[in-house]
N, C-alpha and C positions, 0 to 999 in steps of 0.2 A: 503492499497500500503506499503511495504517495505520503508524503504529510504537508501540510498546506502553513506556513508561517508568516506571509505576508499580513498586515493590519489593514490596510485597505487599496482600493485602485484594482486593479486588473492583471494578472499574469498567467502564462502559459504554462502549466503541471502536465506531463506524459500526453502534449499534443492537444489537451483539453483549456481552456479561456477560463481562469477560476477568477471571481470576481465579488472580493470582500467590501461589506458596507457594514456602517457601525450607527444602533440608535443608542439615544440615554444615555445611560452612566456607563462609561466605559472606561477600560485601561490596558494596560499588555503587562503582562508578569509570566519567569517561569517558576513551575514550580514542581516539588517532587523528583528533584534531580534531571530535571529540562524535562520527563515524560510530558506534564502536563503545560501547556501553555501554549503562545502568549494572549491567549484573548481572554483578560479577565472582565468579567460580566457584572453589572449591579454596584459598582465601585469606581470612582475615580481621586487619585491621589491627589490633584491639583488642589481641589477643595474639600477633599476627604467627607465628600458627600458617597451615600450609599443610597440608590431609588434602582427603578426598571431601568436594565440595559439588554441590548442583543449585539448580538453580530449574526450575518447573512452572509454566506455561500452562495454563489451563483455558478452556474456551470454551463457552458456555451454549448456541450454536448450533454445529455443524463447522463450519472457514474452507475456503475455498478451496485457499489457501497459504497456508505461512509462510517468511521468509527469514530467515538469520542472518547477522550478520559475526560473526567470529569477530578478537580481537590477543592478543598480547602471550602465546604460546603456546611454551614451550622447554625444553629440555631439555641434559644432558653425561654427562661419566663417572658422576658424585654424583646426577643426580636427571632424574626422567622423568613425562609427563602425556602425559592424554591427551582428549578430547572424546567421551563418548558420548551420544546421542541417542535419544530414546525415543520414539514417535509413537503416541496410543491405548493406550500400558500396552506395545507393543513393540519389541523394540530393534531402531531403524531403522540397516540399512547403505546406506551411501554407495561408489557406484561412481565419483563424480567431483566434483568441487567447482567452485566460484565462479573469482573474480579476484583479482590479488592485492590487497593493502587500500591504505590511504591514508597508513601508516606506513613504506611504503616495504621492509616484510617479508620475509624469503623464504616463497614459497606454502606453507602446510600442505598435508600428505599423505594417502591414504586407506589406512590397514593394511590386513591381510589379514582381519584382522576385518569392517573394514567401517565403520572408527571412522575419529577427523580426530586427524590425529597432526603432532608439530615434522617438519619438516625436519631429515634429519640435518646436524650438524656447520654450525648455525645459531644465532647469535646469539636471535634471534626469528623468530615462525612468526604468520603470519595468513590469512583469506583474507575477500573480500567477496562478498555475495552469493549464499551457499547456498542453492538453494530446494529445497524439500521440498514437492513436492504433497498437495493433499488430498482427501477430506475428513477432516480432522482436529478431535477434541475437546482433546484433549492432548498439549503438547510439553512433555517435559523436557529440558533442556540438563546434563550433569553433568558436573563434572571429577575426571577417575583415576587420582587420584596410581599411576605405576608403581615410585617411588621417591624418596626424601629429600624435598627441602623446593625443589621446581619451582616454586612463587610463582602459580600458578594462571594461568588467564587472562578476558579480558574480553570480552562477547557483545553484541547489540543484537540486536533481537530485531521484525520487521514482520511483520505479518498481512494477509490480500485476503481480504474475503468482506464480507457484510451482513447483517442480521436477514432475514428470510422472513415477514412476519405472517400470509400467507396457508395458511400451514400450520400444521396443528392439533400440538398439545403434547400429547403423551403420556405419562401416570405410568409409569415402567418399577419394579419391584420383586422383587428377590429375598428370597423367605423363607421360612421350612421351617414344612411343614402341620402341625397340632395332630394330623389326624387319621391320622398314622401315614403317610402317602403321601409322607413324602419332600421333600427339594428342591423348590422350583416357583420358575419367572419369572413374574408376572405383569405385564398392559398392558392399562391405564385408558383410555380411547378411545373413539372411532367405530370400531369396528373392525373394522366388517361387511365392507367392500370394499378392504379392505388387505393389502398382500403381509407379511411378515414373513421374515427372511436371520437367521442368526443365524450369526456366523465364532469360530474360536477365534481366539487368540493371534496367528495366522503371515497370517491373513485368509483362512485355509480354510473354506467352509461346513461346516456339520452339521446333520444332519437332526434334525427337530423333530416331538416326539411332545405331540398336543393332550392336557389334559386337560377343558380348559372352552374353549366357543367361543361366545360370544354377540356381542351387538349393540356391548356396549361394554365387552366383556372377554374376554381371552383369559389361560388359564392355562396354561402350557408345562410340561410335565416335566424338571428339570433335576437330579432325583436321581442320574444318572450321569455327569453332567459330572467331567470333574476339576478338580483347581483350575485358576487361572489369571485372565485376563483374556478378556474374550465382548466382540465387536461386535453392535448389536442396529441392524437396519437397517429402518427401514417406510417402505414407498414407501406413498403418498397422492396420487391424481389426478398421477402423473409424476413426484414430488418425493420427496426421502428424506430421513428424520428420522433423526441415527444417535447413537446412545449406547453407551456402556460399562460393563460391567458385571463385578466382581474377584471370586471364589471362595475365599476363604481356606485354607490348609492346613490340613485337622484335624489 
């Protein structure tokens, strides 16, 4: 697996463009003998404040798997925090975790909602080898502060996958028609012999109504789609290209 280390902007790793963006209270820190980090979420050293923060990793081509190491999660009677993960824009719910980390911290636990939490009555919690299977086009690691000033936690991120140069790249665009036909999704490329599947944020396929079907263009009626995230899967020569779109709340 390839480790991701840049704090923001885009870099190419194993043929895949990886863009890192951040929001809220974040910083950088290596921890546990450097096997966790450099992503420090939920705290900022400059002003010593703790609050919600996140790092998002977006991939130019879907990756097969992402692995996370987490450390320095904590809670007490006066403060608490948890790690929330979003994959392809949708909340990811865990059922099990990995193994103890090299810090010797207590193993973190999975909450009823499927998030990662410090264990009860532990001074520090973490976990190594949290594996999330793909295809993954984006993953967000968020520190959700539940109460007080818990000081955030540290994350290491690895990816498995490489760019497939034999796959045709399609241009997908969500537009509003000037002809009064409402919102529509256009897919530009050699689409004569491809299969298109569209899934909502839960991964459930939805029905497709085509307005235009040509050799190099598909236009799909999206006027009745509710706001939220959608996954576009285009299958060509037994290979699948995936991308995501977001329909904003109007």
